[in-house]
N, C-alpha and C positions, 0 to 999 in steps of 0.2 A: 591547826585543824587537820584531821585525818580524812582522806577521801577514799571511797570504795567504789569500784566500778560495778554497775548494776545493769542487768539485761533489759530492764524496762526504763529506768530513769537516768541512765548514763552514769554520771558521777554523783555520789551521795557524800556530802561533807558532814562529818560528825563533830559535835562540840566535845570538850574534854570529858564531861560526864558520860556522854554516850560512848565515847571511845573506850572508857574504862568498863562501862556496863557490858559492852560487847564481849569482853573477855571473861565474864562471870560464868559459872557453871549453869546458872538458870537460863541464860540466853544462849550459850553454846549448845545446850541440849536441844534447842529448836532446830539445829542443823539436821537432826535425826528424826524429825517429825515432818512428814510430807504434808504440804498444804492441802492437797486434794484427796488424801487417804485412798479410799477404794475407787475413786474416779480414775486413777491411773491404770486400773485394770481395763479401762475402755480406751483411754487416750495415753498411749505409751510414753509420749514426750512430757507428760505432766508430772515431772519428777522434782519440781521445785519445792522448797521447804518453807516452814514457818519462820525460819531465820531470815531468808530473803524477803519475805513478806513484811516482817517486822522492820527491817531496814527501809522498805518502801513506805510504810506508814509513818515512820519517823521523818522521812524526806518530805512527804506531802504535808505533814503537820508543820514542819518548819516553814514550808512555802506559804501555808495558810496563815501562820502567825505573822510572817513578814507582811503579807497583804493586809491583815487586820491591824497592823501597827502595834502588836502586843510584844513587849520586850521584857528583859530582866528576869526576875525570879519567877514570875508567872509563866513566861515562855519556857524557861528551863524545866519547870515541873511538867508542862505539857509534853515537851519533847521526850523526857524520860518515860512518861506514861505511854507514849506512842511506841517507843522501843520495847517496853515491857508488857504491852497489852495482851500478848499471847502466852506468857510464861505459865499461866494456869491450865493450859491445855494438857490433856492426857495423851497417851499414844493414839495415833490415828485421829487426832483432833476431835471433830464433831461426832465421829462415828462411835466414840466411847463416852461421849459427854453425858448422855442420859443414864448410863450405868453408874458413872461417878456421882451424878446428882442424887440418884436413888440411895446410894450408900453414904454419902457425906452431907447431902443437903446444900452443896455448894456448886455454883455455876462457875465456868472457867474465868469469868470476869471478876470473881471474888478472890483477889490475890493478896489481900492484906496479911493473913496468917502465913501464907506461903512466902511472901517477901521477907517476913521477919525471921524465917528459918534458912535463908539463903545468903550467899555472899553478896548478892545484889543490894541488900539492905546496907551492908557496910560501905559499899561504893557510893550509894545515895547519900549517906550521912557524911562521908568524907567530902563530898561536893556540896554540902549544906542543903541537901534536898531531903524533904520529909517523906519517909516511906508511906505513912498513912495518907498523906495528901496525894501522893502519886497513885496509891491504890484507889482512892476516891475518884480520881480522874479516869482511871481504867474502867470503873463502874459507870462512868458517864455522868457523874454528879456535878452540879453547878454549870455556870455558863461555859467554862472552858472544857468541861467534861464532854460536852456535846460534840466537840471536834474529834474526840477519840471514840466515843460510842454514842451514836444518835442517828437521826434520819439522814443527815448530811455528813456523816463522819468520813474521815480520810481512810479508815480501815476498809470500808466498802469500796471506795474509789480505787485503792490499790489492788484489792483482791480481784475485782472485776477485770481490770486491764491486764494484770499479771496472769490470771487464770486463762484469759483469752489468748495471751501471747504464748503460753506454754502448751496449751491444748491444740493450738492452731485453729481454734474456733473464733471467727471474727466478730461474733455478736456482742462480746463484752467490751469492745473497743469504745471508749468514751473520751471526751475532751476533758481529762482530769485537770489539765493546766488551767482551763477556763473555770472549771468548777471551784478550784481552790482560790482563784483570783477574784471571783465574784461573791465569795462568802462575806456576810455582814451580820452584825447583831442588831436586833430590834426588840426592845423591851426584854432583854435577857435571852431571847431566842435566836438561834442561828438560822439565818435565812439567805436566800440567793437574791442578789440585787435586781432591781428593775430590768426587764427585758430578757429574763432568763427562764421563762416558762419552758421553752424548747430544750434548754440545757438540762433542766430538771427532768423533763420527759425522757431525754436520752439516757439518763441514769436509770430511770424506771424501766425503760424498754430493754436496756442491756441486762438488767437483773432478771427480768421475766424470761428473756430468750436464753440466757445462761442457765437459769433454773431448769427450763424445759429440756435443753439440749445436753447440758453437762451435769449439773448438780443432782438432778433426779433421773438420770439415765437408769433404765431398768437393771442393767448389769451391776451398777454401783449400788442400787437399792438392795439387790439380792445379797451381794457381798457384805454390805453394811449390816443387814439383818443377821447374817451368819456370824459376823464379827461380834455383834452385840450379844448374841446368845452364847458364843464361845467365851466372851469376857465374863458374863454372868457365872458360867460354870467354873471358870478359873478362880474367881473370887470365892465361890462356894467351896472350892477344893481346899481353901485355906490361905490363899494369897491375901495379904493385908491390903486394904483398899488404898492406904497411903502409899505403899510401895507400888501398887498398880498405877496410881495416878502419876507417878514420877517416871514411869517407864518411857523409853523411846519406842518407835515402831518395831525395830528389830528385836528389842527385848521382849515385846509382847508375842511376836511370832515364835521365838524360841520357847517361851513359856507355854504357849498353846500347843506347840508340837509335842511337848513333854507331858502336859497335864490334860489337854483336851484334844487328843490326836485325831479323832474322827472329823472334827471341824478345822483344826489347825492345819492339817495337811491340805484339805480342800482349799482353804483361803490362800495358803502359800503358793500353791500350784494352779490356782484359778480353775479348780475343778468344782464349779459352783452348782448349787441347786438350780432347778428350772421353774418357770412359772406354771403353776397348776391353775391359778386364778389371777386375772389381771383386769379388774373391774372399775368402771367409771363411777363417779360419785352418785349419779342418778340410779345406778343399778345396785346400790348397796343399801340395805335397810338402815334407818337412822340410828338404831341402837348399836349396830355394828360399827358405823362411822365413829361413834362415841366411845368405843372400847378403850379402856386404859391398859396399862402394862399387865395388870393381873388378869384382866379380861382376855387379852390376847393369849396369855399363857394357858388359861382355862380352855379357850377355843382350840388351841393346838392339841391339847390332850383329848378333847372330845372328837375332833376330826380324826386324829390318829386312831382312836378306839374304833370309830365307825369304818375307817379305811383298812384296819387290820395291820397297821404299821407301828413302828416304835415312835413314841411322841417326839423323839429327837429328830425325826425325819420330816417334821412339819414346822414351817415357820409362817406365822400370820403377821403381816406387815400393814398396819393401818396408820397412814400418816395423819398428822393434824390437818384440820381444815386450812385451806389456802389463806395466807395472810399477805398483806402488802404494806410493810412498815414504811417503805419509801413514799407511799402516797400521802403520808402525814407531813412530809417535808414542806417547808414554807418558802414561797417566792413572792417578791414584791410585785404587785400589779396595780398600776395607777396610784402608786405611793402607799398602798396598803398591803401588809403581809397577808397572804392567803395560803391555806393548805393547798397543795398541788391538786388533790382530788376535787377541789372546788374550782380551781383555775383551768383545769385541763379536761377536755372531753376524752382524751386518750385513756385516762385511768379506768373508766368503766369498762372499756373494751378489753384492757389488759386483765382486769379482775375476772371478766367472763372467760378469757382464754386460760387463765390460771386455774379456774374452777373446772374448765373442760379438760385440762391436763391432769387433774387429780386421779390417782389410781390406787386402789387397794390391791395388795398382792398376797398370794399364798404360794409358798415355795416348797419344793420337795426334791429329793434325788430323782433323776430322770426316770428310773425304773418304777417309781411310785406315783408319777404325775397323774395318771388317769384315775387311780383309786382315790387320791387326795382331792382331785377336782370334784368327783362325785360326792365324796363325804362332806366337802365344804358346802355344797348346795343343800345337802340334807341337814347339816348342823346350823349353818348361818343363813341359809336362804340366798346365797350369792352364787350365781351360775358362772361356770367357767366360760370366759370370753376369749376367743382367739387373740393372742398377742398381736 
């Protein structure tokens, strides 16, 4: 058994298949994709990678399997899926995910075709592991897939505690050891054992606080919107989306600097656009809240026309309505598995807080902020609100 020292979980022991998978190009590429993409422009110490995170997910999956008493071939497939669960990510992880989905129709969890084209598939087969079965687990299919991708998955447990550790923000600190130890199956559903409503609430609270403080920080939102538009222009310039999808973070920066220099330079040197509009959910007309990608681009053109600026100097950023996937996790109460949102009064309060924290943004270079703010009110009926 091979052991690796980790900053969060101390020593992580790898089985033979995992040790060999670690040396594949597909997994080594994750060393060059930062876990928190543009968030590191806010928290300088958040330089950890998806490679480290993948090791952490593997470790927690192993602990959960031991606690559940799952062994043999089934456990080996889950451990492989845990280690490989992020190989489908493009450069800058989630920040380019929507661009890739629009061009390929594939989410980062859909790794079946990808695995078949990499050396990871050869390693899996050498160790008598079925690549298609591993890919299905990454997608969260079946009882065991819930461990890798579900409301109580080990992916979520690792990234919360790891992101908190590396940003220095304490809100993501959770009792992950208890969480994996208390997992059980009930009628094919992964649940937390009796007496763990507070344990489940801690996971929910950590996610809500990290979301507000780290994941949706306005600087990261602005940089992410700039990166998305720059990536769209890069693909439009002729870069094959398959090539784009396999880039690492530094590859994308180099390509942007060459082919989309006006945004590439700004992203690289943190010369970011500023907020012209930063509006709460209640201050945004319903039709604007529902704008899709095409609607955002059309709004940018209309705002730019009214403001008298280039349409590349306007970015409209309308996030999806707040969701709380973790609220659907199940915990046993008085012998009966219940959804956390039914067992906990805390959930409704967190939902309200998340709704209150929703913001629509319109961003522009600093010298055009006033004109763009006025034009946004004229075009979309959204008034500029002081950040």
